[in-house]
C-alpha positions in Angstrom: -119.1 -110.5 17.3 -116.2 -110.1 14.9 -113.7 -112.9 15.4 -110.8 -110.5 15.7 -112.5 -109.1 18.8 -113.7 -112.2 20.1 -112.3 -114.1 23.2 -109.1 -116.0 23.5 -110.1 -119.7 23.9 -107.5 -121.4 26.2 -108.1 -125.1 26.5 -106.0 -126.8 29.4 -106.9 -130.5 29.9 -104.7 -130.6 33.0 -106.0 -127.4 34.8 -107.3 -129.6 37.7 -103.6 -130.6 38.4 -101.8 -128.2 40.8 -98.5 -126.6 40.3 -96.3 -126.3 37.0 -95.6 -123.5 34.7 -98.5 -124.7 32.4 -100.9 -123.2 34.9 -98.8 -120.1 35.2 -99.0 -119.4 31.5 -102.7 -120.1 31.4 -103.3 -117.5 34.2 -101.1 -114.9 32.4 -102.8 -115.2 29.0 -106.2 -115.3 30.4 -105.4 -111.9 32.1 -104.5 -110.2 28.8 -107.9 -110.0 27.3 -111.4 -111.5 27.5 -111.0 -115.2 27.6 -112.8 -118.5 27.8 -111.0 -121.2 29.7 -112.0 -124.7 29.0 -111.0 -127.0 31.7 -112.8 -130.4 31.4 -111.6 -131.4 34.9 -112.1 -128.2 36.6 -109.6 -125.9 38.0 -106.9 -126.6 40.7 -106.8 -124.4 43.9 -103.9 -122.4 42.7 -105.9 -121.2 39.7 -107.8 -118.8 41.6 -106.1 -115.8 39.6 -107.7 -117.1 36.5 -111.2 -116.9 38.0 -110.3 -113.3 39.4 -109.2 -112.2 36.0 -112.8 -112.3 34.8 -112.1 -115.1 32.3 -115.2 -117.2 31.5 -114.7 -120.7 32.8 -116.1 -123.8 31.2 -115.4 -126.6 33.7 -117.4 -129.2 31.9 -118.7 -130.0 28.4 -121.3 -127.7 26.6 -123.6 -129.4 24.0 -124.4 -133.0 23.4 -121.6 -133.8 21.1 -119.1 -132.6 23.8 -120.7 -134.5 26.5 -120.5 -137.8 24.3 -117.0 -137.3 23.4 -115.9 -136.5 27.0 -117.7 -139.6 28.3 -116.0 -141.7 25.7 -112.7 -140.2 26.7 -113.3 -141.1 30.3 -114.3 -144.6 29.4 -111.0 -144.9 27.4 -109.0 -143.6 30.2 -110.3 -146.2 32.6 -109.6 -148.9 30.2 -106.1 -147.5 29.8 -105.6 -147.4 33.6 -106.9 -151.1 34.0 -104.6 -152.2 31.1 -101.5 -150.8 32.5 -102.1 -152.5 35.8 -102.8 -155.8 34.2 -100.0 -155.6 31.7 -97.3 -154.0 33.9 -95.1 -157.2 34.0 -92.2 -157.5 31.5 -93.2 -161.0 31.0 -95.6 -159.5 28.3 -94.0 -158.4 24.8 -93.3 -154.8 24.4 -96.0 -154.3 21.8 -98.6 -155.7 24.2 -97.4 -153.7 27.2 -97.7 -150.4 24.9 -101.4 -151.1 24.1 -102.8 -149.2 27.2 -100.7 -146.3 26.3 -102.2 -146.3 22.8 -105.6 -146.1 24.4 -104.3 -143.2 26.5 -103.6 -141.3 23.2 -107.1 -142.0 22.1 -108.5 -140.8 25.4 -106.5 -137.6 25.1 -107.7 -137.0 21.6 -111.3 -137.5 22.6 -111.0 -135.1 25.6 -109.5 -132.5 23.2 -112.3 -132.9 20.7 -114.9 -132.4 23.6 -113.1 -129.3 24.6 -113.0 -128.0 20.9 -116.8 -128.7 20.7 -117.3 -126.6 23.9 -115.3 -123.8 22.5 -117.2 -123.9 19.3 -120.5 -123.8 21.0 -119.6 -121.1 23.7 -117.3 -119.0 21.6 -118.2 -119.4 17.9 -116.3 -116.2 16.9 -113.1 -116.8 19.0 -110.1 -114.7 18.3 -107.9 -117.8 18.8 -108.4 -121.4 20.1 -105.3 -122.8 21.6 -104.9 -126.3 23.5 -102.1 -125.4 25.8 -101.0 -128.9 26.7 -101.9 -131.0 23.7 -101.7 -134.6 22.8 -98.6 -135.8 21.0 -100.6 -137.9 18.5 -104.0 -137.8 16.5 -103.8 -134.0 15.8 -106.0 -134.3 12.7 -108.5 -136.5 14.5 -108.9 -133.9 17.3 -109.7 -131.2 14.7 -112.1 -133.2 12.7 -113.9 -134.7 15.8 -113.8 -131.2 17.6 -115.1 -129.4 14.5 -112.8 -126.5 15.0 -109.4 -125.3 13.6 -107.0 -124.8 16.4 -103.5 -124.2 17.7 -101.8 -126.8 19.8 -98.7 -126.6 22.0 -96.9 -130.1 21.9 -94.5 -130.1 24.9 -92.9 -133.4 24.4 -93.3 -136.9 23.0 -93.8 -139.5 25.6 -95.8 -142.2 23.8 -95.3 -142.9 20.1 -98.0 -144.3 17.7 -98.4 -148.1 17.1 -100.1 -149.4 14.1 -103.8 -149.1 15.3 -103.4 -145.4 16.3 -101.5 -144.7 13.1 -104.3 -146.1 11.2 -106.8 -143.9 13.0 -104.6 -140.9 12.4 -104.5 -141.9 8.7 -108.2 -141.8 8.5 -108.3 -138.3 9.8 -105.2 -137.0 8.0 -107.0 -134.1 6.3 -107.8 -132.8 9.7 -104.1 -131.9 10.0 -104.9 -129.0 7.6 -107.0 -127.3 10.4 -104.2 -127.5 12.9 -101.0 -125.6 13.6 -98.6 -127.2 16.0 -96.6 -125.0 18.4 -93.3 -126.4 19.7 -91.5 -124.8 22.6 -88.1 -125.9 21.3 -86.6 -127.0 18.1 -85.7 -130.3 19.5 -89.4 -131.1 20.2 -90.2 -129.9 16.6 -87.7 -132.2 15.2 -89.0 -135.2 17.2 -92.6 -134.5 16.1 -91.8 -133.8 12.5 -90.2 -137.2 12.1 -93.4 -138.9 13.0 -95.7 -136.2 11.3 -93.7 -134.7 8.3 -97.0 -133.0 6.9 -98.2 -131.4 10.2 -97.6 -127.5 10.0 -95.9 -126.2 12.8 -93.9 -123.3 14.3 -91.3 -123.1 17.2 -92.5 -120.8 20.0 -91.6 -120.6 23.7 -94.5 -121.7 25.8 -93.8 -119.9 29.0 -94.5 -116.1 29.1 -93.1 -113.2 31.0 -95.9 -112.1 33.4 -93.6 -108.9 34.3 -93.5 -109.8 38.1 -89.8 -110.2 39.0 -88.8 -110.8 42.6 -88.4 -107.7 44.8 -85.7 -107.1 47.4 -88.4 -107.2 50.2 -89.5 -110.7 49.0 -85.9 -111.9 49.0 -85.3 -110.6 52.5 -88.7 -112.1 53.6 -88.0 -115.4 52.1 -84.5 -115.7 53.6 -86.0 -115.0 57.0 -88.8 -117.5 56.6 -86.3 -120.3 55.8 -83.9 -119.1 58.6 -81.0 -118.7 56.1 -78.4 -116.3 57.5 -77.1 -113.4 55.4 -74.1 -114.5 53.3 -74.9 -118.2 53.5 -75.3 -119.6 50.0 -78.7 -121.3 49.0 -79.9 -123.1 45.9 -83.3 -124.2 45.1 -84.2 -127.5 43.2 -87.9 -127.1 42.0 -90.3 -129.5 40.5 -91.0 -133.3 40.6 -88.1 -135.7 40.2 -89.0 -137.0 36.9 -86.9 -139.6 34.9 -85.5 -136.9 32.6 -84.0 -135.0 35.6 -80.5 -136.0 36.7 -80.9 -136.3 40.4 -78.0 -138.8 40.8 -75.6 -136.1 39.6 -76.8 -133.6 42.1 -76.7 -136.3 44.7 -73.1 -137.1 44.0 -72.2 -133.4 43.9 -73.8 -132.7 47.3 -71.6 -135.4 48.8 -68.4 -133.8 47.4 -69.2 -130.1 48.9 -66.5 -128.6 51.0 -68.5 -125.6 52.1 -72.0 -125.6 53.7 -74.8 -125.1 51.4 -78.6 -124.5 51.9 -80.6 -126.6 49.6 -84.3 -125.8 49.1 -86.4 -128.6 47.5 -89.9 -128.0 46.3 -92.1 -130.4 44.2 -93.7 -133.7 43.8 -92.8 -136.5 43.4 -89.6 -136.6 45.6 -87.5 -139.5 46.6 -87.5 -139.7 50.5 -84.6 -141.8 50.7 -82.5 -139.4 49.0 -83.7 -136.5 51.0 -82.9 -138.6 54.1 -79.3 -139.0 52.7 -79.0 -135.2 52.1 -80.2 -134.4 55.4 -77.1 -136.5 56.8 -74.6 -134.8 54.7 -72.3 -132.4 56.7 -72.2 -129.8 54.1 -76.0 -129.6 53.3 -78.7 -127.6 55.1 -81.8 -129.1 53.7 -85.3 -127.3 53.4 -88.2 -129.2 52.0 -91.5 -127.7 50.6 -93.5 -130.7 49.3 -95.6 -129.9 46.3 -97.6 -128.9 44.6 -97.7 -125.4 46.0 -99.4 -122.2 45.2 -97.5 -119.6 43.1 -96.9 -117.3 46.0 -95.2 -120.2 47.9 -93.2 -121.0 44.9 -92.0 -117.4 44.7 -91.1 -117.6 48.3 -88.6 -120.6 47.5 -87.2 -118.8 44.6 -86.6 -115.7 46.5 -84.7 -117.3 49.2 -82.2 -118.9 46.8 -79.0 -117.5 45.3 -79.6 -119.7 42.3 -81.9 -122.0 40.7 -80.2 -125.5 40.1 -81.4 -127.4 36.9 -79.8 -130.8 35.9 -81.1 -132.9 33.2 -79.9 -136.0 31.4 -78.1 -135.5 28.2 -80.3 -135.1 25.1 -83.5 -133.8 26.8 -84.6 -130.9 24.7 -88.1 -129.9 25.9 -88.6 -126.5 27.3 -87.4 -126.2 31.0 -90.2 -124.2 33.1 -87.4 -123.7 35.7 -85.0 -122.0 33.4 -87.8 -119.8 32.3 -88.7 -119.1 36.0 -85.1 -118.0 36.7 -85.2 -115.5 33.7 -88.6 -114.0 34.5 -88.2 -113.7 38.3 -84.5 -112.5 38.3 -82.8 -115.5 40.0 -79.3 -116.7 38.7 -79.1 -120.1 37.1 -76.9 -123.1 37.5 -77.7 -125.6 34.7 -76.4 -128.6 33.1 -75.4 -128.7 29.2 -78.0 -131.3 28.5 -79.4 -129.4 25.7 -77.0 -127.9 22.9 -79.4 -125.1 22.0 -80.1 -124.0 25.4 -76.4 -124.1 26.2 -75.7 -121.9 23.2 -78.3 -119.4 24.4 -76.9 -119.1 27.9 -73.2 -119.3 27.2 -72.5 -115.7 27.3 -75.0 -114.8 29.9 -73.7 -113.4 33.1 -76.5 -114.7 35.2 -76.1 -118.5 34.2 -73.4 -120.9 35.3 -73.1 -124.0 33.1 -71.6 -127.5 34.0 -71.1 -130.6 31.9 -74.3 -132.8 32.1 -73.5 -135.7 34.2 -70.4 -134.3 35.9 -70.9 -134.1 39.7 -67.2 -132.8 40.2 -67.7 -129.7 38.2 -71.2 -129.1 39.8 -69.7 -129.5 43.3 -67.0 -127.0 42.5 -69.7 -124.6 41.2 -71.6 -124.8 44.3 -68.7 -124.4 46.5 -67.8 -121.2 44.8 -71.2 -119.9 45.0 -70.5 -117.4 47.7 -67.3 -116.1 46.3 -68.5 -116.0 42.7 -72.3 -115.2 42.9 -73.7 -115.0 39.3 -75.4 -111.6 38.5 -79.2 -111.5 38.7 -81.0 -111.8 35.4 -82.1 -108.3 34.2 -85.1 -107.2 32.0 -83.3 -108.5 28.9 -83.0 -112.0 30.3 -86.5 -113.3 29.1 -85.6 -112.2 25.5 -82.3 -114.3 25.5 -84.7 -117.3 25.9 -87.3 -116.0 23.3 -89.8 -115.7 26.1 -92.3 -113.0 25.3 -94.6 -110.9 27.5 -98.0 -112.4 27.9 -99.6 -109.7 25.9 -97.3 -110.3 22.9 -97.9 -114.1 23.2 -101.7 -113.5 23.1 -101.3 -111.3 20.0 -99.0 -114.0 18.3 -101.8 -116.7 18.9 -104.5 -114.5 17.7 -102.5 -113.6 14.4 -101.5 -117.2 13.9 -105.0 -118.5 14.3 -106.4 -115.7 12.0 -104.1 -117.1 9.2 -105.1 -120.7 10.0 -108.7 -120.0 9.6 -108.3 -118.1 6.5 -106.4 -121.2 4.8 -109.3 -123.5 6.0 -112.0 -121.6 4.1 
């Protein structure tokens, strides 16, 4: 089989975890053309559409090299978990407390290498090999151990390299020529480039437009399901409450409301103490949908809302799946000015309302005026404002980029 007509190989090390726009992108890409999905931990229940798309699923390692690498990765993962428990106390020096996280980077690298070996064995003439959620370090090592050039989406940098991992990365530096990093935002590119100045890379939005905006029937059904009366304003707060999200600003804003507001909260983890406080606020009508949830349930949450509420701490520059969801589904957006690049993109959009990051007073006023000043719904051009591409166009980009990479590696 000619590589240009081979399968699209999509590697998702976290496909066993439910929820998230990573799984949605995997599903959309797999439906565009014949695909091999490599998921070392298996598939979560909400990835049924991937199976129905006809994609070939590799839910385990293929070949002896892949089996050895994945076994080593799992041993390293257990060592990291144990180390984090033992070294959790702040009595240990910072460099010592970081050691388990360095082992985590190694475990992720070995997992990627096992997936690449599996891809090489099952799809030797692949049109493209892409790691959709890649490790933020040891890029060249993954390519050398995996024996396959590949593209890798790096979504954020959580753990930086200490000396032992830098040493391992240095040994595998030549493997960096067999990799192209894909960064969902310029901010992530700049962060990675500061640590890996010689790593080739491109900025490319990760989320894709699946061409399934919400319908009026879905909106009517969702409002009825949540018993939200016609004309009553509603916002949704989707996704786990991670440290980069600015829940305290939302908390303070809701306490300042002067008009009733329905708030739909969906995700995991959530803070039960904060939710209890919101239930007691006179201006809040709280609806909770603990996650992770299937995509159809998530669509129901979005459909019931007049706007998606996104608040992040200043300086967070990674791609927001919620912002992308608002654009592709056609839901207005209320978003903080945490990211200058995102703020510039959304500044002139009639479907977006911006408020200063960390400013609960302005957010409260924006929410109070939601009934009188409902933002326009995002139209067909909204994904383009965020450089979000249709799934088929994204697949073509991945194939073309991979073709250029493999030619350079010969």
